[in-house]
N, C-alpha and C positions, 0 to 999 in steps of 0.2 A: 508402552511406557505409562506409568501413572503420574499424574501431575496435579498441582493445586494452583489456585489463583494467587501466585506469589507476587504479582505486580500490583494489584489493587486490593487484594484481600477482601473481596466482597463476601465470600463464603469459604467454608472449610471443606467443601465437597471435593471428592476425588474424581478426576477426569481421566479417561482412558484414550490414549492415542495409539494408532497402529501405523506402521510404515510398510509400503508396498516393496516387496523384494525385487520386483522387476524395474520399476521406474523411480523408486526412492521417495515418492510423494508420501506425506504424512497427513493423516486425517483423524479428527476427533470422533469417537464412537458414540458416546453418550452426550449428545448435544442437549443442553437444557431447554425445556419447553418454554421457560420464561427468560430467554436469553437477554431481553431488553434490560433486565435488572442488573446485568453485569456491565452496563454502560451508565454509570451514575452521572448526575448533572455535572460533576466536576470533570467528566471526560471531555466536555466541549467548553473550552475557555473562550467564550464569545467576546470579541472586542467591544469596547464601549462606544466606538464611533468609527467612521471611515478613516479618520486621521490615525487612530490607534491601529487599525488594520494595515494601513500603508506602512507603518513602522515595522510590520512583521513580514513584508513581502520581499525583503532583500534576499532571503534564502531561497526564493522561488525562481530567481533569474536563470539559474542553470537549467531549470526545467524548460523554460521558454526557449532558451538557446538550443536545447536538444530537439524540441519540437520543430523549431524553425529551420533545422538542417534539412527537413523533408517537406514541411508545409509552412509557408510564410504567413498565411492569413486564411480566413474563412470561418466556417462554423465549427465551434469546439464544444463538445459535451464533456463535462467532468462528472464522474460518478463518485459519490462520497467526498464532497469538497469540505465537509465540516463548515467552518465559518467563512471559508472562501479566500485563503491567501493566494493559492494558485489561480483561482478563477479571477481574482482581481488583477494579478499580474498578466494573465492572458487578455483580459479586457483592455488593460493599458497598452498591450502590444498590438492591439487592433483586431483581435478576434471577436466574433459574435459568440457570446458565451451563454450556455444553458447548463443547468446542473440537476442532478438527482441526488437527494439527501434524505435520510430517515429522521433526522432530529428536527423537531418543530421550531425550536429557537433559532437554529442555524438557518433554516429555510426562510424564516421571517427576516433575519439579518441579510441574507443573500439578496432577497427580493427588494426589500425596502431601503436598505442602506447601500449595499454594493451595486444594486441596479442590474442584476443578471436574472435570467429565468431560473426558477427553483421549483422543481416538482418534488413533493414529499412522497416518498414511497419506501417500503421495506422490501418490495419485490422488484429487484433490479432487472430481471429477465423481462418481466411484463412492461416495466417502465421504458426500457431501451427499445423494446419491440414496437412501441407506439409513437416513437419520435421520428421526425424527418431525418434523412441521411445527413451525415456530418463529415467534415474533412479531418477532424481529430476527435478521438474518444480517449479520454485519459482516466486512469484509475491508479492513483498514487497510494499504495498500501491499503487497498480495498479488497482485492480478490481473495485474500486469505480470510476475510470476514464473511464471505458469501457461501450459503449452503449449496449453490449450484454453479460452481466455477466454470465447468465446461459448457453448460447451457448459456452462461453469461458470455463466454468467449464467442460462441456461435452466433448469438444474436447481435453482438457488437460487430462481428465481421460482416453481417448482412447490412448493417446500418452505415457502413463506410462508403463514401463516394470513391470512384476510381482515383488512385493516387493518394487516398487518405491513409492515415496511420492510427493504430491502436497502441497506446502507451501504457505499459504495466510496470509497476514497481511493487515488489513483494518480498517477504523473507525467504531466505535460501536454505532449504533443508540439507544442502551439502556443505553448509558453513562449518568452518573450523570450530567456532564457538559452540555450535549445537552438539558437536561430538564431545566437547570438553564439559559443558555444563548440563546437558540433557534437560531434565525437567525444570532446572533452575534458569534455563536460558530465557532471557526476557522477551525474545522475539517468538517464543512458543506462545506466550500470552494466553494461557488457558483461562476460560473457555472461549474467549472472544475470537481467537484464530481457529477456524474450523478446518482449514486445509493449508499445508505448506507444500507448494508445487515446485517440482524441479524445473529448471529453465529448459532442459532438453525436452521434457514432456510437453511443456507449454508450446515450445517451438514445433514439435511434432504435430500437436493438435492444430496449431495455427496453419501449418502447411496443408493439412487435410481440408481446411476451410478456405483455402485459396489465398492465404496471407503469407507474405515472404518476410522472415525475420531479417531485419536490416541492422539491428544492433542488439547484442546481449552483453551486458557489462556488470561487473561488481565494483567498478572503480570510478563511477560517476560521483559527483560531489555528494549527492544524497546517500548513496550506498556507503561511502566512506564515513559519513557522519553516523550512520547506523552501526558501523563497527565500533566506534568510540562509545556510543551510547550502550551498546551491547555489553562491552567489557565492564563498564561502570555499574550498570544496573543488574547484570547477572551475578556479579560478585556480591552486591547488596542482597540479592535474593538468597544466595548460598549462605551468607553469614546473616541469618535472619534476626539475630538479637540486635536490638536498637543501638547499644553502645558501639557495636562493631560496624554498623552499616555505613557510617560516614567515612570511616577509615577504608573500608572496602571500596567505596565509591571512588575515593582518591586513588587507591591502588589500581583500580580498573583503568583510569585515565593514563596512568604511567605505563601499565602493561600494553595498552593500545599503541603507544608510541614505539615500544620495543618490538612488537610483533607485526606492525603495519606492513613491512615488506613481505612477510609470509602470507598474510591475508590477501594481498594484492595479486597473488599468483594462483592459477588453477581454479578459478571460480570458488574460492574458499571464503569470500566475504559474507557478511551477515545478511545482505540483501542484494538483489539484482534488479536491473532495469532492462526491459526488453521492449523493442519497438517493432511492430508488425505492420507491414504495408500492403495495401490492396493494389495490385498492379493497375497501371493505366489501361483504359479501354483501347485495344489495338486499332479500333476504327477511328 
């Protein structure tokens, strides 16, 4: 598949994606050497204060509820927290929170305003490998941005304490919208999304690392929200002319309501959340 940066329109370069015929995973072939430039300053809408951040954390509560079904408290590492909406919610829920983030402004806000640990790094594998073990490692829509997803999964598995969980949310290459929109699908997000990984393949890799999948869903609150976002933004991308984009955006919201029952069945949603648990030490 040939795709362009239809979401942020940073450049007109053509990007080439291939899909594995065996596992269904999708990968970008020609990853830009200067990938950082595809993350403009506007990519990170850093709040003006802690009060401003707290106004944005309401949508993170479902994530905490998911986590606490398996781990009530303890040490939590979030990879790719941006300015820290989930990190703040986890902090308020009683977790000891540390983060790994590549953006300098976000790291400063996390450390100086939110009051959580913030390691600035572009190398997630190396950064995770150097941290103490954790009870929770969370990556909310991060894995698709990483050049080494399987190495990241492996090092995260090693850094979990017995009974700990790895929480991943990521776009779904088996999504109905991907089949319909192809290169215009907003969750392809060329070239920032390097890999779209099927949930079955992630689960298979996790089992080989000693982790048990305890939840795989496309119907959690966050995934359902990405469905709605996907219809609206993908139609905007398809009708690229400015006068039509607002109409397409509204039409996407309407279509989402009509097809919601279909997307809820058979792992057809635009994103999935998977929770992987390290078994308790039998001793």
